[in-house]
Structures are given as C-alpha cells and as structure tokens.
C-alpha positions as CSV (number, residue, x, y, z in Angstrom):
1,M,-16.9,-11.2,-1.2
2,L,-17.3,-10.7,2.5
3,A,-15.7,-7.3,2.2
4,N,-18.5,-6.3,-0.2
5,L,-21.2,-7.6,2.2
6,L,-19.8,-6.1,5.4
7,P,-19.0,-2.4,5.1
8,G,-15.9,-1.5,7.0
9,L,-14.4,-5.0,7.1
10,R,-11.6,-3.8,4.8
11,D,-10.5,-1.2,7.3
12,V,-10.5,-3.8,10.2
13,R,-9.1,-7.0,8.8
14,A,-5.6,-5.7,8.0
15,P,-4.8,-4.3,11.5
16,L,-6.7,-7.2,13.2
17,S,-4.9,-9.9,11.3
18,T,-1.5,-8.1,11.7
19,G,-2.1,-7.5,15.4
20,C,-3.0,-11.2,16.0
21,I,0.3,-12.3,14.4
22,W,2.3,-9.7,16.4
23,L,0.5,-10.6,19.6
24,L,1.4,-14.3,19.0
25,T,5.0,-13.3,18.4
26,L,5.0,-11.3,21.7
27,W,3.5,-14.2,23.5
28,L,6.2,-16.6,22.3
29,L,8.9,-14.1,23.5
30,L,7.3,-13.5,26.9
31,E,5.6,-16.9,27.7
32,D,8.2,-18.0,30.2
33,R,7.9,-14.7,32.1
34,V,4.1,-15.0,32.6
35,P,3.4,-16.7,36.0
36,A,0.8,-19.5,36.4
37,P,-2.5,-18.6,38.1
38,R,-1.5,-20.1,41.4
39,Q,1.8,-18.3,41.4
40,A,0.5,-14.9,40.2
41,H,0.5,-11.8,42.4
42,G,0.0,-8.1,41.8
43,I,-1.1,-7.1,38.3
44,W,-1.0,-10.7,37.1
45,A,-3.3,-11.9,39.8
46,S,-5.7,-9.0,39.0
47,L,-5.7,-10.0,35.3
48,Y,-6.5,-13.6,36.1
49,R,-9.4,-12.5,38.4
50,L,-10.7,-10.3,35.6
51,G,-10.5,-13.2,33.2
52,D,-12.5,-15.3,35.5
53,L,-15.0,-12.5,35.9
54,I,-15.7,-11.8,32.2
55,G,-15.4,-15.4,31.1
56,P,-13.8,-17.0,27.9
57,A,-15.9,-14.8,25.6
58,G,-14.8,-11.6,27.3
59,V,-11.2,-12.7,27.3
60,L,-11.5,-13.5,23.5
61,A,-13.0,-10.1,22.9
62,S,-10.4,-8.3,24.9
63,G,-7.6,-10.2,23.1
64,A,-9.1,-9.3,19.7
65,F,-9.3,-5.6,20.8
66,L,-5.7,-5.7,22.0
67,A,-4.6,-7.3,18.7
68,Y,-6.5,-4.6,16.7
69,L,-4.7,-1.8,18.7
70,I,-1.3,-3.4,18.1
71,G,-2.1,-3.9,14.4
72,A,-3.4,-0.3,14.0
73,M,-0.2,1.1,15.5
74,L,2.1,-1.2,13.4
75,S,0.2,-1.3,10.1
76,V,1.7,0.3,7.1
77,R,-0.6,2.3,4.7
78,V,-0.2,1.8,1.0
79,V,1.2,5.1,-0.3
80,T,3.1,6.1,-3.4
81,V,6.1,8.4,-3.8
82,N,4.8,11.9,-4.4
83,A,6.6,15.0,-5.6
84,K,8.0,15.9,-2.2
85,E,9.1,12.4,-1.2
86,A,10.8,11.5,-4.5
87,P,13.9,13.8,-4.0
88,K,14.5,12.4,-0.5
89,A,14.2,8.8,-1.8
90,A,16.6,9.6,-4.7
91,R,19.3,10.2,-2.1
92,F,19.4,6.5,-1.2
93,W,18.0,4.9,-4.4
94,D,18.6,5.2,-8.1
95,A,16.6,8.1,-9.4
96,R,15.3,6.1,-12.3
97,T,13.9,3.5,-9.9
98,T,12.3,6.3,-7.8
99,L,10.5,7.8,-10.8
100,T,9.2,4.5,-12.1
101,P,5.4,4.4,-11.4
102,R,3.9,1.2,-10.0
103,V,1.3,0.8,-12.7
104,S,0.6,-1.9,-15.3
105,R,2.0,-1.6,-18.8
106,L,-1.5,-1.2,-20.2
107,A,-2.3,1.7,-17.9
108,Y,1.1,3.3,-18.6
109,D,0.5,3.1,-22.4
110,D,-3.0,4.7,-21.9
111,L,-1.4,7.5,-19.9
112,V,1.1,8.1,-22.7
113,G,-1.7,8.4,-25.2
114,F,-3.6,10.7,-22.9
115,L,-0.6,13.0,-22.4
116,R,0.1,12.9,-26.2
117,D,-3.4,14.0,-27.0
118,Q,-3.0,16.9,-24.6
119,G,0.2,17.9,-26.3
120,R,2.3,17.2,-23.2
121,V,4.2,14.4,-25.0
122,P,5.2,15.0,-28.7
123,P,3.8,12.6,-31.3
124,K,6.0,9.8,-32.6
125,P,7.9,10.7,-35.8
126,E,6.9,8.8,-38.9
127,V,10.5,8.4,-39.9
128,A,13.1,7.0,-37.6
129,A,15.8,9.6,-36.6
130,N,19.2,9.4,-35.0
131,G,17.9,11.0,-31.8
132,D,15.1,8.4,-31.2
133,L,16.8,7.0,-28.1
134,E,17.1,10.4,-26.4
135,R,13.6,11.2,-27.5
136,E,12.2,8.0,-25.9
137,R,14.2,8.7,-22.7
138,G,12.8,12.2,-22.5
139,E,9.2,11.0,-23.2
140,R,9.5,8.3,-20.6
141,L,10.8,10.9,-18.0
142,V,7.8,13.2,-18.7
143,V,5.3,10.3,-18.4
144,N,7.0,9.0,-15.2
145,L,6.9,12.4,-13.7
146,A,3.2,12.8,-14.6
147,A,2.3,9.4,-13.2
148,R,4.2,10.0,-10.0
149,D,2.5,13.4,-9.4
150,I,-0.9,11.9,-10.2
151,L,-0.4,9.1,-7.8
152,G,0.9,11.5,-5.2
153,E,-2.5,13.1,-5.1
154,T,-4.2,9.8,-4.3
155,R,-5.8,11.0,-1.1
156,Q,-7.6,13.8,-2.9
157,L,-8.3,11.9,-6.1
158,R,-10.0,9.0,-4.2
159,T,-12.6,11.6,-2.9
160,K,-13.2,12.9,-6.4
161,L,-13.5,9.3,-7.7
162,L,-16.1,8.6,-5.0
163,I,-18.2,11.5,-6.2
164,A,-17.7,10.7,-9.9
165,N,-18.2,7.0,-9.9
166,Y,-18.9,4.9,-6.8
167,D,-18.5,1.5,-8.5
168,L,-15.0,2.5,-9.7
169,F,-14.2,3.8,-6.3
170,N,-15.3,0.6,-4.8
171,E,-12.9,-1.3,-7.1
172,Y,-10.1,1.0,-6.1
173,D,-10.9,0.7,-2.4
174,R,-11.0,-3.1,-2.7
175,A,-7.6,-3.2,-4.3
176,V,-6.1,-0.9,-1.7
177,G,-7.6,-3.1,1.1
178,E,-6.1,-6.2,-0.5
179,A,-2.7,-4.5,-0.8
180,E,-2.6,-3.3,2.8
181,F,-3.8,-6.7,4.1
182,R,-1.2,-8.8,2.2
183,K,1.7,-6.4,2.8
184,N,1.1,-6.0,6.5
185,V,0.6,-9.7,7.1
186,A,3.8,-10.3,5.2
187,Y,5.7,-7.9,7.5
188,A,4.2,-9.5,10.6
189,L,5.1,-13.0,9.4
190,V,8.7,-11.9,9.0
191,G,8.7,-11.0,12.7
192,L,7.1,-14.3,13.6
193,T,9.5,-16.2,11.5
194,A,12.5,-14.5,13.1
195,T,11.1,-15.3,16.5
196,L,10.4,-19.0,15.7
197,S,13.8,-19.4,14.1
198,W,15.5,-18.0,17.2
199,L,13.5,-19.9,19.8
200,Q,12.9,-23.2,18.0
201,S,14.7,-24.1,14.8
202,P,16.3,-22.3,11.8
203,W,14.0,-24.4,9.6
204,W,11.2,-22.0,10.5
205,A,13.0,-19.6,8.2
206,L,11.2,-21.3,5.3
207,L,8.1,-19.3,6.3
208,L,9.8,-16.4,4.6
209,I,8.6,-17.9,1.4
210,V,5.1,-17.3,2.5
211,S,6.0,-13.7,3.5
212,A,7.6,-13.1,0.1
213,R,4.6,-14.5,-1.8
214,L,2.2,-12.4,0.2
215,Y,4.3,-9.3,-0.4
216,I,4.4,-9.9,-4.1
217,A,0.7,-10.3,-4.2
218,G,0.3,-7.1,-2.2
219,V,2.4,-5.2,-4.8
220,G,0.1,-6.6,-7.5
221,S,-2.9,-5.3,-5.7
222,E,-1.2,-1.9,-5.2
223,R,-0.6,-1.8,-8.9
224,A,-4.2,-2.6,-9.6
225,A,-5.3,0.3,-7.3
226,N,-3.0,2.7,-9.1
227,D,-4.3,1.5,-12.4
228,V,-7.8,2.5,-11.4
229,I,-6.6,6.1,-10.6
230,V,-4.7,6.4,-13.8
231,Q,-7.6,5.1,-15.9
232,A,-10.0,7.4,-14.2
233,V,-7.7,10.3,-15.1
234,V,-7.4,9.1,-18.7
235,A,-11.2,8.8,-18.9
236,D,-11.6,12.4,-17.7
237,L,-13.6,11.2,-14.6
238,I,-11.2,13.0,-12.3
239,T,-8.7,15.8,-12.9
240,P,-5.5,15.9,-10.8
241,L,-4.0,19.2,-9.9
242,A,-0.6,18.1,-11.2
243,L,-1.9,18.3,-14.7
244,T,-3.4,21.8,-14.3
245,G,-0.8,23.6,-12.2
246,A,-3.4,24.5,-9.6
247,A,-1.5,22.7,-6.8
248,G,1.0,25.6,-6.5
249,V,3.6,23.9,-8.7
250,P,4.1,24.1,-12.4
251,A,2.1,21.7,-14.5
252,V,3.7,18.9,-16.5
253,P,5.2,20.8,-19.4
254,A,3.6,20.5,-22.7
255,A,5.6,19.8,-25.8
256,R,7.1,22.8,-27.6
257,G,6.5,23.6,-31.2
258,Q,3.1,22.1,-31.4
C-alpha cells in the first residue's frame, strides 16, 4: 500500500534494503579492524570528527545513502531470457528448460488460444491420431518460443503498456517491484548467513530457509508480472514485434495448410 502512496518507493526499497543487509555483513567482517575513537588516527579520526560534527541524524542519513549505493551496485534486475540470451543459456542448461516461459498456466493457455486464433498454432484435431504426441510437442515449442520472444521485449512493451493502460501498467510495475525486492533480499541474506555461520555458529545456516522462501515468493511475483504482459498481448492492448516480424527477425511461423 505504501508503494502506491509514495511514488518511487518501489525503485528505492530494493537497493536500500539489500544494501543495508550487505552493509551489516561488511561490518561483521571488518568490525575488529575498526579502531575505537580514542585509538583512531588518519582517515578514521577524520570520520569520527565528521560524525561528531553532523550528529546522529547525519550519520544515519549517510549510512542509508551508503547502503543505497551498495544495493544499487549489487541489485539484480528481474529479466527474462530473450531470443539472444537463450542460445547461450542452452549451452549450460537443458534447452527445454531454457525455452520454458515463467508464466502461469492460465496465461499460457490464453496465449495458446491467441496464437491458435491467429493461425500460428494449428487447431486441435477432432479425432485422436497417432501423431498426437509429436503434434503436442511441436505446438508447445511454438508457444514457448512465442512467449520467450514476447517476454524478451519487456523493456519496450512496458512503455507501450504505460500508454495503453496505466492501471494495468501499475499492476505490472508493482509485481516487478515485489519480485526484485524479494529476490535481492534473498541473495543478500545468503551472504549474511554465510558470514554468521563462519564467524559465529553453523546453526545460523538455518537462515537459508528464509532466503529460499523469499526467493520462491520473488519467482511468484515475477510470474505475475509476466502474466500481465502476456494478457495485455492476448487482449490486443500491446503488439510485440516478435509476432509481426518487425524486429528484424522472422515472426513466429504460422501454421501451414490453413
């Protein structure tokens, strides 16, 4: 709710929260090397004098700004595998996994119907045939390619969605913000957990449960954001270049013999 009341909070909370966790991790690692005020000299003495000059509020603001800078440098943006990245990823991962779009089943089924109405996917035969398994595999490959290419244009499509429907764009932006916040906090907690397990006790490794739960929630939010893009395409609110061939690459092939 606060993200709706305060514009720009979605862009700040992920790097700020992540940076605070990384800053805490850095402090735990370097705490013993930081001299006390009476023993400080050089740059440390200057920092202590600056802290006395600006007061606790200034120190807090400076720490928050430093945390934001660290988080901005280490934060990971929520992106999807596009047409250029997929062949590279396929070298290390199963190609079927690489081509699987991160969307809900309902959005996937709607995309299948949309592509079938456009003639890009052949209609289901009324009578079962021997080649049904191969036909389903081919249909799934075409739909997965279309979904992957559509989501690969997210940066352009979000601008089109902002023009076409602001409320729907706001829903998409909220889901992306949630995904980035949860995923980046999960990554930062892994670093904090490793540090605490090394410095204190291996029992701190139980915090990995929190990291895993946050990451799973982030994947769910990322799927919700992708659903908004796919549904906007299905509803003809936005038109991706991947379906028109205007991006300089062939469009998703239509079915033959229609």
